[in-house]
N, C-alpha and C positions, 0 to 999 in steps of 0.2 A: 893872517889875511884871509877872510869870508868864507873864497873856496871848499877851503881843506876842511871845516866844519859844513857845507854843504858836502864832504864829499863821504863822514861818513855817517848824515844820514840819510843819503840815497847807496850808500853800503848797504845799513842796514836794512831798508825795506825795501826795494829791491833787487832780485836774481839777477847783479849782476861783473863783466868780467870782458874784459880787453888783452886784446892781441896788437903787442905792438909791430914792428916787420922789420924796423928798424933803427936803432937810435934816432931822438930827432936833431934833428939844423942845432951848432950853436947860437947862433947868429937868429936873424931874423927870419920869418916863413911864413909862407900864408899856408895859410890849412883849411882848405875846400870841402868843405860838408851836405851829404845832401841831407832833404830839408822834410821831417813827416810831421815832423810835432814840434810844444812850441818847448821841450822839456829842453832840446839839441846841445842851446849855444852853453848852459852848465851842462848836460854829460859832457859836449867837448871837451870843452875846460879840466873837465876830470882825468878823459882819454890821458889826456897833452900835458899836462900838470904846469904845466907855463901861463902863467898868464896873462892872456888872449885876449885882443879887441875885437869888438865882432861891433858888423857891420848889421843894422834892421830894418828892414823897411818902417818910416817916419809911425803911419797910418795905426801900428801896433800899440804906442804911445796909448794912456789914456786910456789905453780896454780892459785893466785889472790893474787895483795896487801891485798885486806880488808880481804882477811881470812888469811891473814897474820898475819895480826893487833892484829884480832880475836884473833888469838894461839898465841902471842903473851901480851895481855892482861892477858886475862886466866894464864899466866905461861908455856904450855900444853906441856905433856911430849910425844916427838917425841918417837909413839913404828913400831917395823920393826917387818914384820913382817913375819922373820927369827927366827923361836922357839932363839938359842941361841941370836940373840940380845933384840928379845922384852927381852928377863927374868933380862936383861941390866936397861931394859926399866920400873919394875915391881919392881925390889931393890930398885929403885925410887923410887914407890910410894909408899914404906913399907914406904918409909923413911921417906920424908911425911908423913904418917898416924901416924908416931912412933912419928912425930911430934909435936905433936897431931889438925893436919890438915887434912879436908873431901878431898877426891879422889873421881873424876866421873872417871867412865866406858861405854863407850857399850861394851857389854859385848856380838850381833854380828858379833864385828871385823871391819865392815864393811855400808855403806848405803843397804835397804834394800828394793824394794820397796810397800810388804806387811810384816810384823808380821809372825812370823815362817820361813821366806823361806832358812834361815842358822839358822844350830844349836846353843845354844850363847856360846860362849871360856871359860874357869871356867879363866878365870884370875881373874873378880871381887869376887866369892870365894875365888879364890886365898890369894887375900892380906888381905880378912877378917881374915881365918885360919889363915893366918898369925902373923897378926897381932890385933889379941879380936880384934873387932871391929861392932857393927852392919855392914847392910848394907840395903840400904834404897833405893826400887825399884821407880822407878820416870818414870812414861807411858806420852807417849806424841802424840797428838796430833792432824791434824792439818796439823805441817810443813808441810808434804811431798807437799802437797797444794801451799804453800808461796811459797818456791822455790824446785819446785823436782828437781829431779837427783841433776850432779853436773851441775845448772843454778850459774849464779852467780843474776843476777836477783827476784826483790825480787818485790809477785805481793799480794795483801790487798790479806787476807782468819784466818780462823777465829782460834784459834790456846789452846789445851784446854791439861793440865798439871794435872796429878792427882798425889802427890808425896805418895806412899806408910808406911803402918805402917815397921819399922825398924824390919827388922829379925836379929836376937839375931845366931851367932853362934856358940854358947854352945854347944846348945844341940844336936847338929851335930857333934861334934868329938867326941860321945862313937858313931860312925856310925863306917863300915868299913870303907868306901870312904869316909871323912866327904865331901870334897872339893865338891864331883864328886855331895853331897843329899846338902850342900848347896844349888850349880850351880841349880841342880832342882827347890827350894824352891823359888830359885831368879827366873826361867826360871815361871813359877806358877802362880805366883805374882802379872808381867808383865805381864804371857797371864789373868789372870784375869779381869785386869782393862782395859786394851787395852782394850775387849768383851765388856765390858761396856759401854769404850765412843765410840766405832763402831757401839753398840748397841743404844746409846742413839742422834745421830750421824752418820750416814748409812755412807756419803761420805767425812768425815772431817768436817761439817762443827755443 
């Protein structure tokens, strides 16, 4: 699989470390990942060590040949900012989950300069509730230093990843708004992990 040569390249170039709070679910799950950099999909894929199909904004196709290659390798699902077209992408992701395979979602909806800059969209929570699969929060710290903004140039910078405890959607089904309450649990889990990473590595180092 293409992922493992990529893993060796990243491990050789970056000071790269991963903490896994618990074993991953054996079946399908939704990985909910914070988003600082274009490097985040391969970083998350390496940390999860499972073939993950990511949702990615359709507008980033065609930006750069290398990025297109990464999107193709990960069999990414293009998602539009338009609600109606976004629903089609969510349905494709739902079918992927129902086939027994994991999906990766960046619930911020775009790359951000700082965690908390935008509220989380509910797509990851919606998929987990509809497919009745756990959510695995993935906190990435340092990727914005390795590849900031829209730049395609990569520089050597430490990257830390925490694969958090899986979140079971079932208890949230008893709530009046299960998607919203699950989404808040996702936000809280990512917030906790990212704050700990920031405290340990104040400038992403």
